[in-house]
TORNUDO-9901 format. One record per residue (C-alpha): residue in one letter; residue number from 0; z, x, y. Coordinates in steps of 0.001 Angstrom, whole numbers. Example, Ala and Ser with C-alpha at 12.3 -4.5 7.8 and 13.67 -1.06 7.14 Angstrom:
2
 type seq      zz      xx      yy
    A   0    7800   12300   -4500
    S   1    7140   13670   -1060
This chain:
294
 type seq      zz      xx      yy
    M   0       0       0       0
    T   1     917    2807    2401
    G   2   -2374    4559    1640
    S   3   -4283    1371    2462
    L   4   -2478    1058    5786
    E   5   -3316    4645    6669
    N   6   -6954    4011    5750
    I   7   -7070     975    8055
    Q   8   -5495    3006   10856
    R   9   -8138    5731   10432
    R  10  -10947    3171   10481
    T  11   -9437    1494   13543
    K  12   -9247    4822   15359
    S  13  -12878    5654   14473
    A  14  -14065    2212   15597
    G  15  -12174    2605   18876
    E  16  -13808    5980   19525
    L  17  -17222    4494   18717
    A  18  -16537    1613   21109
    L  19  -15860    4147   23871
    V  20  -19212    5846   23195
    V  21  -20995    2483   23233
    R  22  -19397    1505   26557
    T  23  -20488    4836   28043
    M  24  -24062    4314   26814
    K  25  -24050     789   28254
    A  26  -23005    2118   31652
    M  27  -25735    4773   31536
    A  28  -28354    2201   30512
    I  29  -27393     -88   33401
    S  30  -27508    2803   35881
    N  31  -30893    4039   34614
    M  32  -32364     548   34511
    T  33  -31361     -49   38133
    S  34  -32852    3247   39349
    F  35  -36194    2603   37608
    E  36  -36374    -963   38939
    M  37  -35722     372   42445
    A  38  -38538    2903   41953
    V  39  -40937      47   41164
    E  40  -39819   -1889   44252
    A  41  -40204    1184   46463
    L  42  -43796    1521   45266
    Q  43  -44896   -1923   46449
    D  44  -45643    -946   50061
    Y  45  -47728    2051   48982
    Y  46  -49526     -91   46413
    R  47  -50430   -2593   49143
    S  48  -51645     244   51397
    I  49  -53965    1457   48624
    S  50  -55207   -2107   48092
    L  51  -55975   -2495   51805
    G  52  -57755     858   51818
    M  53  -59905    -232   48888
    Y  54  -60566   -3531   50656
    V  55  -62017   -1637   53622
    S  56  -64006     690   51386
    L  57  -65431   -2131   49272
    R  58  -66161   -4205   52375
    D  59  -68484   -1461   53619
    Q  60  -70366   -1244   50319
    I  61  -72594   -3782   48651
    T  62  -72146   -2094   45289
    S  63  -69814     476   43847
    E  64  -71435    1059   40499
    T  65  -70521    4757   40240
    V  66  -66836    3985   40399
    M  67  -66283     406   39351
    H  68  -68745    -765   36711
    D  69  -68920    -384   32945
    Q  70  -71317    2062   31349
    A  71  -74025     895   28994
    G  72  -74517    2129   25440
    P  73  -72064    3252   22761
    V  74  -68788    4308   24310
    R  75  -65336    5512   23403
    H  76  -62256    4077   25041
    V  77  -58698    5243   25639
    A  78  -55488    3232   25397
    I  79  -52473    4756   27164
    V  80  -49341    3382   25498
    F  81  -45885    3882   27015
    G  82  -42948    3956   24597
    S  83  -39817    6000   24002
    D  84  -38755    9387   22664
    Q  85  -35237    8231   21819
    G  86  -33910    5588   19464
    L  87  -31311    2841   19839
    V  88  -33864     661   21649
    G  89  -34231   -2202   19162
    P  90  -37822   -3467   18694
    F  91  -39015   -1765   21910
    N  92  -41613     541   20302
    D  93  -42690   -1917   17612
    T  94  -43321   -4581   20252
    I  95  -45666   -2493   22399
    S  96  -47458    -902   19425
    L  97  -48217   -4227   17745
    F  98  -49253   -5748   21078
    S  99  -51641   -2839   21701
    K 100  -53242   -3176   18283
    K 101  -53667   -6934   18645
    T 102  -55121   -6689   22163
    L 103  -57593   -3897   21376
    K 104  -59062   -5584   18300
    A 105  -61581   -7408   20467
    V 106  -62781   -4267   22311
    P 107  -66088   -2922   20920
    G 108  -66617     822   20574
    R 109  -64484    3707   19370
    M 110  -60860    3588   20450
    E 111  -58390    6441   20780
    S 112  -54826    6220   22037
    W 113  -52550    8473   24073
    A 114  -48891    8021   23267
    I 115  -46084    8491   25756
    G 116  -43092    9026   23487
    E 117  -42697   10421   19960
    R 118  -41549    7150   18447
    T 119  -44544    5337   19904
    F 120  -46782    8093   18525
    F 121  -45610    7341   14981
    R 122  -45799    3571   15482
    L 123  -49387    3846   16734
    S 124  -50311    6031   13760
    E 125  -48935    3376   11426
    S 126  -50923     667   13248
    E 127  -54201    2621   12856
    L 128  -54637    3426   16558
    F 129  -54370    7158   15712
    P 130  -53111    8799   18938
    T 131  -54909   11982   19991
    K 132  -52426   13002   22701
    L 133  -48645   12950   22979
    F 134  -46712   13034   26262
    T 135  -42966   13390   26727
    V 136  -41117   10453   28257
    P 137  -39357   11356   31545
    T 138  -35598   10904   31621
    S 139  -35300   10221   35358
    V 140  -37296    8897   38314
    S 141  -38063   12466   39437
    G 142  -39870   13089   36152
    I 143  -42368   10236   36541
    T 144  -44687   11914   39073
    P 145  -45250   15100   36983
    L 146  -46029   12948   33935
    V 147  -48485   10752   35846
    N 148  -50262   13796   37310
    H 149  -50521   15254   33808
    I 150  -52062   12027   32505
    L 151  -54462   11873   35476
    T 152  -55716   15370   34649
    H 153  -56633   14189   31155
    I 154  -58185   11018   32585
    E 155  -60462   13098   34825
    E 156  -61550   15133   31801
    F 157  -62157   11958   29830
    R 158  -64237   10375   32599
    K 159  -66467   13475   32726
    S 160  -67076   13437   28974
    P 161  -70213   11828   27467
    N 162  -70049    8105   26717
    S 163  -66602    7686   28245
    G 164  -65723    4025   28495
    S 165  -62713    1991   29534
    I 166  -59137    3153   30031
    F 167  -56381     689   29186
    V 168  -52650     945   29790
    F 169  -49966    -775   27725
    H 170  -46271    -929   28537
    N 171  -43223   -3142   28340
    S 172  -42235   -4806   31600
    P 173  -38687   -6010   32409
    L 174  -37988   -9705   32895
    T 175  -34419  -10800   33573
    G 176  -31230   -9261   32263
    E 177  -31852   -7427   29003
    T 178  -35272   -8976   28247
    Y 179  -38802   -7605   28625
    Q 180  -42371   -8391   27620
    P 181  -45443   -6288   26726
    K 182  -48226   -6040   29318
    S 183  -51715   -4584   29357
    R 184  -54299   -3766   31985
    R 185  -57692   -2156   32162
    L 186  -57259     733   34566
    F 187  -60852    1927   34612
    P 188  -63419     635   35283
    I 189  -61245   -1374   37615
    D 190  -60496   -4845   36362
    E 191  -62959   -7342   37874
    Q 192  -60226   -9863   38661
    W 193  -58240   -7236   40557
    E 194  -61391   -6138   42400
    Q 195  -62003   -9734   43482
    E 196  -58399  -10018   44661
    V 197  -58863   -6856   46728
    R 198  -62102   -8143   48255
    Q 199  -60316  -11346   49288
    L 200  -57559   -9517   51172
    R 201  -57294   -9906   54928
    W 202  -56483   -7024   57249
    P 203  -53029   -7620   58799
    T 204  -54242   -7047   62402
    R 205  -57336   -7842   64459
    N 206  -58208   -4148   64763
    L 207  -60444   -3685   61735
    P 208  -60616     -68   60472
    E 209  -63751    1876   59587
    T 210  -64327    4260   56699
    I 211  -64389    7918   57776
    G 212  -66643   10324   55914
    H 213  -68713    9571   52850
    P 214  -67988    5975   51704
    K 215  -68300    6694   47985
    E 216  -66063    9759   48168
    T 217  -63497    7736   50088
    L 218  -63614    5070   47406
    R 219  -63241    7675   44660
    T 220  -60150    9066   46379
    L 221  -58667    5598   46720
    V 222  -59423    4870   43066
    R 223  -57527    8004   42051
    E 224  -54555    6865   44133
    Y 225  -54872    3426   42571
    L 226  -54726    5033   39120
    F 227  -51691    7078   40165
    V 228  -49806    4051   41490
    S 229  -50730    1921   38469
    L 230  -49585    4570   35986
    Y 231  -46413    5269   37974
    K 232  -45585    1562   38027
    A 233  -46313    1211   34296
    C 234  -44097    4199   33493
    A 235  -41205    3021   35676
    E 236  -41380    -508   34255
    S 237  -41486     879   30717
    L 238  -38424    3032   31379
    A 239  -36576      77   32899
    S 240  -37491   -2000   29824
    E 241  -36405     804   27489
    N 242  -32983     867   29100
    A 243  -32822   -2936   29036
    S 244  -33548   -2823   25305
    R 245  -30943     -98   24820
    L 246  -28445   -2166   26816
    A 247  -29119   -5142   24541
    A 248  -28656   -2952   21460
    M 249  -25406   -1530   22824
    T 250  -24164   -5032   23689
    R 251  -24776   -6118   20097
    A 252  -23087   -2960   18811
    E 253  -20101   -3555   21091
    K 254  -19753   -7099   19789
    N 255  -19935   -5894   16173
    I 256  -17293   -3243   16844
    E 257  -15005   -5789   18490
    E 258  -15375   -8069   15471
    M 259  -14682   -5130   13146
    L 260  -11572   -4163   15111
    E 261  -10361   -7750   14970
    V 262  -10810   -7866   11185
    L 263   -9114   -4484   10769
    Q 264   -6191   -5610   12915
    Q 265   -5855   -8805   10888
    N 266   -5917   -6833    7626
    Y 267   -3374   -4381    9009
    N 268   -1049   -7172   10112
    R 269   -1376   -8949    6768
    M 270    -700   -5787    4755
    R 271    2165   -4798    7041
    Q 272    3697   -8244    6650
    S 273    3343   -7982    2874
    M 274    5189   -4655    2933
    I 275    7975   -6148    5062
    D 276    8229   -9141    2731
    E 277    8474   -6841    -290
    E 278   11192   -4800    1390
    L 279   13126   -7969    2240
    F 280   12815   -9232   -1312
    D 281   14134   -5895   -2569
    V 282   17097   -6106    -174
    V 283   17852   -9690   -1198
    A 284   17521   -8826   -4891
    G 285   19871   -5858   -4460
    F 286   22361   -7987   -2593
    E 287   22286  -10646   -5311
    A 288   22798   -7987   -7980
    L 289   25825   -6612   -6126
    K 290   27305  -10098   -5808
    K 291   27052  -10656   -9541
    K 292   28762   -7351  -10279
    G 293   31514   -8156   -7856
């Protein structure tokens, strides 16, 4: 009986230490999630500035075929899929990998994928998207820009290669609380719906700007900034979703630990009461034996 009590005490101590780790991870997840969400919000003004710049550039051009339109003939496409390097994120990587596979089924041509995150790399391999590049997931807001610039370098190389086609981006996007949903977008050639939305913008003042320099070069520069902002936003939203998923996992773990501690405490109390009862019975039995002898 004593050995069982000691075993329960050891398990209770271990569960308490694990609960402390889980609470720490929850606090870190909340802090990280907030910082990445703030990064997305801070990007909105710059994103609108790029959109207005493209509005002016497109307004001055009847066509923009060298930058905007699909190429004819057999092509190969790229899907950029944001995931995680670390675990304890629930179905985060499975969700985006399965969504990518389902979405890309309807795209004709040869498809290759670039994985951001080791765990996504393996999930994509299992889903037959066969990633050809692997990028490390940044751990802070300051790490997003270097990653995006690295991806843009590979995008430029891809666009210069023969028969290069569309570039898609897939990532999880936060909703409310600890929830998120998978999203996709065609980055290049620029999505026709987004292009139409840009063309329908109105300049905020009556002083309409003019394009300086070569119109097509200006548009190319704006497109590169558009790609940068879009990838930055996708990365930040993915990181916010990753931490939301980790927060949900830690919340479930915390609940399980609390339930375990409650059961352990109940077992301890029951066993301790049994020991006390046995000791009392022994005392009573001894007392009765002494009375009979007397």
